[in-house]
N, C-alpha and C positions, 0 to 999 in steps of 0.2 A: 392576501389569504383566507384560507377556508374557514369560515365562521358558521356555528352552528350554535344553535339555541339551549343544546343541554341532551345529555346521554339519555334518558327518556325518549326525548323529541324523536331520536333515532330510530329507538326501538319501534316506534309509532309510523315512523315514515317510511321506511327499510325494508322491516319484517312486518308490521302490521300487528301484532301479537297482541296487543291487546286493544286494537281497533274494533268497534260495532259495526262499520262499515264494510268488514271481509266478507267476499263471496260465501253465499251460502256451502257452496260444493268446497270450498276450502276447508270452511269451518269445520265441513262432517269429515271431509278428509284427517284432518289433524285428529278428532276424537276417534274417527273411525282405526286407527291403526296405534293407537297409544298401546293396547296390549302386544302388538308385534315388535312395536320398539323395545318394550322392557324386558320382553321374552329373548330378543336377540341381544342385548344389552347384558342382559344374564347368562346367558350362554357365554358368550363371549369371556365374560368375565370369568365365569367358572374355569374354560379352559386356559386363561391365564396364568389362576392359581396351579392349577393342575400342571403347566409346562414350568412356572419357575419352583413347584416342588421338588419336579422330575431334573431339573436344572440343578438345584442346590444341593438336592442328593447326589448326582452322579458327581459335583465339584466335592463335598465331603469324602465321597468313596476314592475319588482321582487322587487326592491330596492323603490319604490313609492308605493307600498301596491296594485298594481293593477295585474291582469292576464289576458291584452286583447291579450296578444300574446302567451301565454302559449299552444293554441292548435296547430303553427304550431314550436313551439322549436322544435318538435322531429325531424323536418327535416334539420336540423341544422346542425348536425355532417352527416348526410346522406349524403346532398349536397357537405360537405367539404371532405368527403372521397370518397364515390361512385360518384360525381360529380368531382368536382376540379381535386383531386389528380389523380383519374382514368382516366379520358376524356384528361388531360394534357399528362401525363406519356405514356398513350397508343400510341396518338396521333405524339406524339415524338418518340417513340419507332418504330414506323412505318418506320421512316428515319433515324434514327440511328443505330438500329439493322442491317439492310441491310447494311448499310455504314460498318459496325465493319466487316462484314463475307463478303465484297467485292460482294456481291449479289442482286440478284431482288426481290422486292416483287411483287408477283402476285396479279392477281384479285384485282382491284381497286375497283371494286364496292362492295367486299364483305368488303373490309376496311371502306370504307366510311358508311357501312349498320351498323356495329360495332359501329362506332361512332353516326348513330342517335338511334340506340338502346338504348344507354348509356343515349344519352340525354333525349329520350322519356320516360325511365326506371325512370329517376327523376323528369320527369314533373308528373307523375302518381302516384309519391312519395308523392306529393304535399298535396293529398286528402287521409283522413285516412279511406276511405272504402274498409274492407277486401280486397273483390273482386281487386281494385284498386290496392292495396298495392302486392298482390302476383303477378298480370299480371305485376306490375312491377319488382319483383324478376325474373320473368321467362325470360321478356327481357334483363334483366343484364344479367343473366345465358348462352343467348344466343349470346348475344354480346362478352362475355367471352370465351366461346367456339371457338367463329368465328376467335377471336385474335389468341388463340392457333393453332388453323388450320393452319390459316396465318405463322406466324413467325414461327413455329417448321420447315418447311422445311427449312427457311432462318438460322435458328441455327444448325439443322442437329451435328454432333458430334463434341466436343470441340475439338478444337488442334491450334496448335499455340504458341508461348511464353507466350500468356496473355490467354490461354485456362481456365485458373481457375476461370477465370470470369463468364464463361458461365452457369455453373451449376445454379448462383444465376438466370440467367435470367428464366431458367426453372420452379425453385421454384416460382419465381414471378406469371408466368403465371398460374403456377397449384393452387397458393392461390389466386386468381382471381377466380378463379372456386369456387372451395370451401368456400369463404365468400358469394357469390352469394347463394349456397346453404345453408350456416347454415342459411341465412339470410331469406329465403322461409319457410326454416325447423321452425324457432322461428316463422314470422308470421301465418303461415298453423296449425300447429300442436300445440304449444304451446300459441297462440295467444297474443303474446305479442312480443314488440322491441326485437333484439340479444343486444342491449348494455348493458343490465344488465349481460351478461356474458361477464365475463373477459378473456376467450379463445378467444372468437370472438370480441371483442375490440381488442384482441394482433394480431389474423390474419388479420385483415384490415387495421390494422398500420404497423405491423412486416412483413405482408406476401406481398402482390404487390406490395404497393408503395415502401416501404425499400427493398426488396430483388431486385427491378429494380435499385436502388440508387445503393446497394451494387455492383453489375453488372458492371454499368456505371464508377464507381468510380475505380473501380478495373482494369477494361479496360484501363481508361486512367490515368493511375498510374503516366506514365513518364510526364505529363503536372508539376507533383508536384515534377519533380527530384528525387524519392526517387526509392528504391527496393522494391519488393514485399516479403513477409514472405509466401510463398505459401503453408506451412504445417499448419499455422495458419489460411489460409483461407479457408482451405480443411476441416479441424477442424470448422470451422463454419456454412460452408456448412452445414456437417453432422449433428451439434446441429440443425439448424433449419431444417432441414428435419424432424426428430425426433417429433421436436415440432408441426410440421405441422402433421404429423400423428396422435399425441396424441389430438390435436385439434380438427381432425375431430372424433375421437375415443368420445372427450365429447359428442358429437351429440346424443350416443345412450345410453350413462349411467342415470343411473337415478340420480336426483340431487345430493343427496348425493355422492355418487360414483364420480359427478361428480367435487365436492368439492374440493376432494381430488387432482384433476388432475391439478389443478390451482396453485399451487407452481411448479410443476414440469414442464409445460408449460410455466411458467414465467421464472424459473432459465435459462432452455434451450436457449427462445429468449436473454436474459440479455447475454448469456454465446457466442451466439452468433455474437452478437453486440460487445462485448468486443476483441474476438477473428481477428472481422473482423478490427476494428479500431486499434487493434495491429499490423494485416496483412498487412493492408497501410498505417503504421506507421502516423497516420491522423494529429500529430501535430508536426512534423519534420519541419523544418525550414533552416536548413543548407544547402546552396549550393555553392558548390566548387568556390571559388576565379575567376578561368578561365573560369570555363561556365557562372558564372555573368558577366565576362569581356566580353562575346562573345554575350549576349544579345543587341537586339538594343531597342529603346524606346516601339516600338509595343509588343515585348515580354517579357519586364518587366513586363508592363502594366497590362499586362492580367495574367500573372505568379503570380504577387503579389496578385491580385483580387482574381486568381482562388485557391489560397491557404487558402488567407483569410478566405472568404467565406466557404471551406469546413471545416476550423478550427474551425469555428462557428455554421457549421452543426455539424460537431463531439461535440462540446460541448453541444447542445442541446440533443444529442443522447445520452450522459452520462447521462443527468438530465433525462431523462425519465427513463431510467435505475436503477436510483434510487429511484425515484417514484414509478415504479410496484414492485418490492419486500416491499416497504413500505406499500402500500395499500395492498397486500393480508396480511399481518401480521396484518393490522390493522381488517381486517374481520375478522381474525380469532380470534381476541379479540374482535370481535362484538362492535367497535369502533363506534361511531354516527359521528364522523366528517371522516369516512374514504373517503368520497364523494368528498370531497378538494382534496384531493390527487388523486382519481380518475381521475378529472379532471385535476388537475395539471399534470400528466401524459397524458393524451389527448393531451392538449396545449403541453406541451415540444414535442414530437412527431411528432403531428399532425399539427401544427402552426407552432414548431419550426424548428425540424430537416428538414422533410420532405419537405415543402416549401423553407426553406433557401439552400435546396441541388439543387431543382431545380433552385433557382435564382443563385448560382454558377455555372451551367453546362448552364445556356440559353446563356448568351453573349460571352462566351469562346468556347461552343463548337455545339449547336446546330444553332445559328447563322452564326457559320461560314462553317457549313455543308449546310444551307440554303441558305447562300449569295455566297459559295464559295469563300469568302476571308474574312481576318480577323480583322475585325473593333475594333478599340479600344480609339479611342480618345473620351472623355464622360465618359469613363469606370469608376465608382465609387462606391467606400463603404459605401457610407452615406446611400444610402436607405436600405441597410440589417441593419445598426447601427440603423435605427430610428424604422424599422421592430423588429428587437431583442428587443429593448426597450418597445415598445409597449406588446409584449408577456410576457416579464420579467414582467414587471408590472401586467398583468394580471395574473400569475403563483404566483407571490409574494403575491397578495389577496388571492390566494386558500392556501398558507402555513401559513400566519397570522389567516386565518380563521379555520383552524385545528387545529393551537395554542390555539384558544380562544380568540383571537385579532381581534376583526372586525371593527375596525375603519376603514380600509383601503375597505370597501365592498362597499362602494357606489360610487368608484372611478372605481372601474371594468370596468363599459362601456365607460368611457373614452380611457382606454387601446385601444380598438378595432380601435378609431378614430387615434392613433397612429400608432397601425401596418398598418391600409388602408391606410395613409399617405405615410409611407415607402414604400406600396406596390405600390402606385400608382406612386412615385417617380422613382420605379425602370423600370415600361412600359415605361415610358417616356425617363427614360436614353436607354432603348431598341430603342427606333426609333430614338433619336439621336444621338447614335453612327455613328462613322467615321473611 
């Protein structure tokens, strides 16, 4: 059985957050990129709130028999995925990945430029003009390539006892570029948004954001006092790699042939996710009594929060894995209710798994790295609970509608209010932690 002396010891050993023996270059890197991380996070949160407002307004208008906001609705998923998730995760990766590798991220100006390009791309996507849409796609691709060029020297070759986490980081950055290329391809050559392509939808959710989460979750495995199943994680990485290749191939095949790739891509992504969850033992709750007894108040508070938040995120991932093959099956049967299941899949991953994963890491990992201390007073799982209830409410409406029960449809917009309340409480909690 894996035995550890305490949660704070893991932070010092794995992350070296509070160690006075950190290399000067690494210490400088953390301080140097504080503003960049905050700017990326703030920009991402702004886009998330704007997207939530657009989505909720469209829902209110739709159920009221109006279409006043339908023109902007198409940017709702764009700003959530290519805006909030990309900006926030990339901004954090500029600080956390160098800390994992005890290295320094060079070219501060290039890192800042990538964030500016991402935000500018989202601004251009507000306009439906084909030229501005394509221009936004090009800016996004440039930002993606820049981020890969910056982080590739930091990552280098996988090494150390947790080297199995690092291939996920590579897959994440490659997926980001592929998603941008696919988006440009759909806009320029097919003259339509890519969201109608399920492989494109999966690469945007399972690709950059999920692979980065997989890598970070694996790299911080000891925070939950469990041992990795490295073989399972290697198979997860392999399945994701093949899925990415097939997704890229789907751009060049006729629509009829592309349709036959959809089940294969979905099965591989689902297999990758299940192997990952098994590999990190996401629902493992047992901690040896002697380990628990060594924890002080701070260690216990942070451990329970991180464990519970990671479990909630894992549950959302499983929900997404249920909806994805169900949607593909319904499409093959030409079911008119398939779009409701597709929407449930999007919300399970894009609003459930990914944001809750971010909420699990931010107060326990990111704050410690940035502040070089481990605040814990005020840490609470209540914001995640409220946020999750709101998203569960929204997905329940989709499921009921798919079953032909439309009685809850009019309540869907109010679920956004509940989720937004939970997210706002989470932000307030971060600033009040001591």
